[in-house]
C-alpha positions in Angstrom: 17.8 -57.7 8.0 15.8 -58.9 11.1 13.6 -56.0 13.4 12.3 -57.2 16.8 9.7 -54.6 17.9 9.6 -55.0 21.6 6.3 -53.9 24.0 6.9 -51.6 26.6 8.5 -52.9 29.9 11.4 -53.3 31.9 13.0 -56.8 31.0 14.7 -58.9 33.7 17.6 -60.5 33.2 17.3 -64.5 32.4 18.8 -67.5 33.7 22.3 -69.2 32.6 21.5 -71.5 29.8 24.5 -73.9 28.6 22.4 -74.5 25.7 21.9 -71.4 24.1 23.7 -68.5 26.0 26.2 -66.4 24.5 28.7 -66.0 26.9 32.1 -63.7 26.5 35.1 -65.0 24.8 37.6 -62.4 26.2 39.0 -62.4 30.1 40.3 -59.4 32.0 44.0 -58.4 30.7 46.9 -58.2 33.1 48.6 -55.7 31.0 45.6 -52.9 30.8 44.9 -53.5 34.6 48.6 -52.7 35.1 48.3 -49.7 33.0 45.0 -48.4 34.5 42.3 -46.6 33.4 42.1 -44.1 30.2 43.2 -40.4 30.7 40.1 -39.3 29.2 37.9 -40.7 31.9 39.2 -37.4 33.7 37.5 -35.4 31.1 34.2 -33.2 32.2 31.2 -35.3 32.0 33.2 -38.6 31.3 31.2 -41.6 32.7 33.0 -45.0 32.8 31.9 -48.0 30.5 30.8 -51.3 32.0 32.5 -55.4 31.5 35.3 -55.2 28.8 34.8 -51.4 28.2 35.1 -50.4 31.4 38.5 -48.7 31.2 37.2 -46.3 28.9 34.4 -43.8 28.6 30.8 -45.3 27.8 29.8 -41.3 27.4 31.1 -37.8 27.8 27.9 -36.3 28.9 25.6 -36.6 25.6 25.7 -40.3 24.0 23.1 -39.0 21.2 25.2 -35.9 20.1 28.6 -37.8 20.2 27.1 -40.4 17.3 26.1 -37.4 15.5 29.2 -36.0 15.5 30.9 -39.1 14.8 28.7 -39.5 11.6 30.0 -36.0 10.6 33.6 -37.0 10.7 34.3 -34.8 13.5 35.2 -36.5 17.1 37.1 -39.9 18.0 37.1 -42.3 20.2 39.2 -43.5 23.0 39.9 -47.6 22.2 43.2 -47.5 24.5 41.6 -50.4 26.3 42.0 -52.4 23.3 45.1 -54.6 23.0 48.0 -54.0 20.5 50.5 -56.8 19.4 53.1 -57.0 16.9 54.9 -59.6 15.0 58.0 -58.9 13.2 60.2 -61.4 11.2 60.8 -62.0 7.3 58.1 -65.0 7.7 55.7 -62.8 9.3 52.8 -62.6 7.0 53.5 -66.0 5.2 53.1 -67.6 8.6 50.3 -65.6 9.6 48.7 -66.5 6.4 49.1 -70.1 7.1 47.5 -70.7 10.5 44.4 -68.1 10.1 41.3 -67.6 7.7 42.6 -64.4 5.5 44.8 -64.3 2.0 47.9 -62.4 3.8 50.6 -63.4 1.3 52.4 -60.1 -0.4 49.9 -58.0 2.0 51.5 -54.2 0.8 52.5 -52.0 3.5 50.0 -49.8 4.9 47.3 -52.1 3.6 44.4 -53.3 6.3 43.4 -57.0 6.7 41.4 -58.9 8.9 41.4 -62.4 9.8 40.3 -64.8 12.6 42.0 -67.3 14.5 39.3 -70.3 14.6 39.6 -73.9 16.9 40.0 -77.2 15.5 36.0 -77.5 14.9 35.9 -74.0 13.3 34.7 -72.0 16.0 35.8 -68.0 16.3 38.7 -67.8 19.1 40.7 -64.4 17.9 39.5 -61.2 15.6 42.6 -59.9 14.5 43.0 -56.1 13.0 46.1 -56.5 11.1 47.9 -53.8 9.2 51.7 -54.6 8.4 54.6 -51.4 7.9 56.8 -53.3 5.9 58.8 -54.6 8.8 56.2 -55.7 11.4 52.8 -56.7 11.2 50.5 -54.4 14.1 47.2 -56.4 15.1 44.8 -54.9 17.5 42.5 -57.1 19.6 39.5 -57.0 21.9 40.3 -55.8 25.5 41.7 -58.5 27.6 42.4 -61.0 24.7 45.9 -59.8 23.6 47.7 -62.2 26.5 45.8 -65.3 25.0 46.5 -64.5 21.0 50.1 -64.0 21.9 50.2 -67.3 24.0 48.8 -69.1 21.2 51.1 -67.4 18.7 54.2 -68.5 20.2 52.8 -71.9 20.8 52.7 -72.3 16.4 56.0 -70.5 16.1 58.2 -73.7 15.5 61.5 -72.8 13.7 60.0 -70.1 12.0 61.8 -66.3 12.0 58.9 -64.9 13.9 58.9 -62.3 16.9 55.7 -61.9 18.9 55.1 -59.2 21.6 52.4 -57.9 23.3 53.0 -53.9 23.2 49.6 -53.1 25.0 51.3 -51.2 27.9 53.4 -49.3 25.0 50.6 -48.5 22.4 47.4 -47.5 22.4 44.3 -47.1 19.8 41.7 -44.1 18.7 38.9 -45.1 16.7 38.2 -42.8 13.8 35.5 -42.2 11.7 37.7 -42.2 8.6 37.7 -45.0 5.8 40.7 -45.0 4.5 44.6 -46.4 4.6 46.9 -44.1 6.6 49.7 -42.3 4.3 53.1 -42.7 5.0 53.5 -39.3 7.4 50.4 -40.8 9.4 50.7 -42.8 12.3 50.2 -46.7 11.3 46.3 -47.2 11.2 43.9 -50.4 10.5 41.3 -49.3 8.6 37.9 -51.8 8.8 36.3 -53.4 5.5 33.1 -53.9 6.7 31.0 -54.8 4.6 33.3 -55.4 1.9 33.3 -58.6 0.2 37.1 -59.1 0.7 38.8 -61.3 -1.7 37.4 -64.7 -2.5 34.7 -65.0 -0.1 30.7 -64.9 0.1 28.1 -63.5 1.9 25.6 -64.6 4.2 23.9 -61.9 4.7 20.4 -60.8 2.9 22.1 -57.8 1.7 24.9 -58.4 -0.4 25.8 -55.4 -2.5 27.9 -53.0 0.1 26.8 -50.4 -1.2 23.4 -51.1 -0.2 24.3 -52.9 3.3 24.1 -50.4 6.2 27.7 -51.5 6.9 28.4 -48.8 4.2 27.3 -46.1 6.4 30.0 -46.4 8.8 33.8 -45.4 7.8 35.8 -46.3 10.5 39.3 -47.1 11.2 41.7 -47.8 14.1 44.9 -45.4 14.7 47.9 -47.0 16.8 49.8 -44.5 18.8 52.5 -44.6 21.5 50.5 -45.0 24.7 52.2 -41.8 26.0 51.1 -39.9 23.0 47.5 -40.6 23.4 46.3 -37.5 24.4 48.5 -35.3 21.9 47.3 -37.6 19.2 43.6 -37.1 20.2 44.0 -33.5 19.7 41.0 -30.8 20.1 38.9 -33.6 18.2 35.6 -33.8 20.2 35.5 -37.4 22.3 32.8 -39.7 21.6 32.4 -42.8 24.4 31.6 -46.6 23.5 27.8 -46.1 23.5 28.0 -43.9 20.6 30.6 -46.1 18.9 28.5 -49.4 19.9 25.4 -47.6 18.2 26.8 -47.3 15.0 28.4 -50.8 14.7 25.3 -52.3 15.6 23.4 -50.4 13.1 25.7 -51.3 10.6 25.2 -55.0 11.6 29.2 -55.2 12.2 29.9 -58.7 15.0 32.1 -58.2 17.6 34.2 -61.1 19.2 32.8 -61.7 22.4 29.2 -59.8 22.1 28.1 -61.7 18.6 30.2 -64.9 19.6 30.5 -67.8 22.2 32.4 -70.3 22.1 30.4 -72.4 19.5 30.1 -69.3 16.8 31.4 -69.8 13.5 31.9 -67.8 11.1 29.0 -67.9 8.6 26.1 -67.2 11.5 27.4 -63.9 11.5 28.4 -63.1 7.9 31.9 -62.9 9.2 33.2 -64.8 6.0 32.4 -61.2 4.0 35.7 -59.5 5.4 37.8 -62.3 7.4 37.8 -65.5 5.4 39.0 -66.6 2.4 37.5 -69.4 0.7 40.3 -71.0 -1.4 43.5 -70.4 0.1 45.7 -72.8 1.8 44.8 -75.3 5.1 44.6 -73.6 8.1 42.9 -74.6 11.8 39.1 -74.9 11.4 38.9 -74.9 7.6 37.5 -78.3 7.1 34.3 -76.7 8.7 34.2 -73.4 6.8 34.1 -75.6 3.8 31.7 -78.1 4.9 29.2 -75.5 5.7 29.7 -73.0 2.9 29.3 -76.5 0.6 26.8 -78.6 2.1 25.0 -76.8 4.7 24.1 -74.0 6.4 24.7 -72.6 9.7 22.9 -73.5 12.9 22.4 -69.9 14.0 21.8 -66.8 12.4 22.5 -62.8 13.5 19.4 -60.7 13.3 19.1 -56.5 13.8 16.2 -55.7 16.2 14.2 -52.4 16.6 13.5 -52.2 20.1 10.4 -50.5 21.3 11.5 -46.9 22.7 8.2 -46.4 25.1 10.1 -47.9 28.1 12.8 -46.3 30.0 15.1 -48.7 30.1 16.6 -51.2 27.7 16.8 -54.9 27.6 20.5 -56.2 28.5 22.9 -58.2 26.7 21.9 -62.3 27.2 18.2 -61.8 27.7 16.4 -64.7 25.9 14.5 -64.5 22.7 11.4 -67.0 22.5 9.3 -68.1 19.6 6.7 -70.6 20.2 7.3 -71.0 23.8 11.0 -71.8 23.3 14.3 -70.3 23.7 15.3 -69.7 20.1 18.3 -67.1 21.0 20.0 -64.4 23.1 20.7 -60.7 22.7 24.4 -60.2 22.4 24.2 -56.1 21.6 22.0 -53.4 22.9 22.1 -49.8 22.2 20.6 -46.7 21.4 20.7 -45.4 18.0 20.2 -41.4 17.4 17.7 -41.9 14.9 16.4 -45.7 15.1 15.9 -45.3 18.8 16.6 -48.7 20.5 18.0 -51.5 18.5 19.9 -54.6 19.4 21.8 -57.8 17.4 20.8 -60.9 18.1 21.6 -64.8 17.4 19.0 -67.2 17.1 18.4 -70.9 15.8 18.3 -70.7 11.8 15.2 -72.8 11.9 13.4 -70.0 13.5 10.0 -68.9 10.9 10.8 -65.5 9.6 6.8 -64.4 10.4 7.2 -66.3 14.2 5.6 -64.1 17.0 9.0 -63.7 19.2 9.4 -62.6 22.5 12.2 -61.3 24.8 11.7 -61.0 28.4 7.9 -61.5 28.0 7.4 -58.5 25.2 6.3 -59.0 21.5 8.5 -59.1 18.7 8.4 -59.3 14.7 11.6 -60.3 12.5 13.6 -59.5 9.8 16.4 -60.8 8.6 20.3 -60.3 8.5 21.9 -63.4 7.9 19.5 -65.6 5.5 17.7 -68.6 7.4 
């Protein structure tokens, strides 16, 4: 784990730097734009989110209490802005297996998996939260990425018997603090495997054992429901907003596409081999980079955890530079306020940054502890 302690002050946003900036890898989604904002934004106290999370609530008046309700297993999170994609046809799983990073052949119905789409150079392009119902494979993806994913999947179909559809206009997602697969009498859901070591893979974290990993304290699954039944599926459970969900994600060291990733990110840098990459399956796009870095080298950057000083009233924004020795070594990728830890963040920095280096962010001093090993 890397923690960076920040001094008091109000950091300013840094200028763009093409060499180090973690640019978002998501764009506005026309399907969700047509659907409109979530119905839960009309609930008392609801405050809309920002950027890719603008269509759902950041909080409902008390984000710290909402975190505690999630930890107690009582609340649920409106994720209706996530994209939903289906893949039908008898060859769907073997096809997905051949073009993504995870072992998917023989995946049993109602068994969850996570798999990545990589570029030819091994950079992360899509993160697929995947579960099969026996007839179709259901995938939930980051807001704004469904259309691009569907276009790419269709370009890879060739003569195979598969049918890919963006069903985001018809289906929505609810986040639940639950670590289990759904039964036949429940709506289908994707259960997050983080921080387990799934299949033949490797951990790049300083904490290898899932039982000792902070992610073990964050059970999570994504329930897929008909959009017209969204409010009924939520029922009378307390609502928690994205601020609460993101704080628990950051504390769990869980990477998120478009936040901890940019156009150059490879899975090793953010410990994503752990749940989403099988090291000895058949060939797929980007596999050469995955194998070369795993067998011969170390990733050029590494994910770190940051504990921010809470004496100020504001938090630094995503994208603020982290400096060491007078040079930029990385940027903040996710920032949150945790109900116990206080202000926390994730950042991606250059691998060769010394662990004992005196760091600064927006002019504030910082100290390190590692997540991904240097």
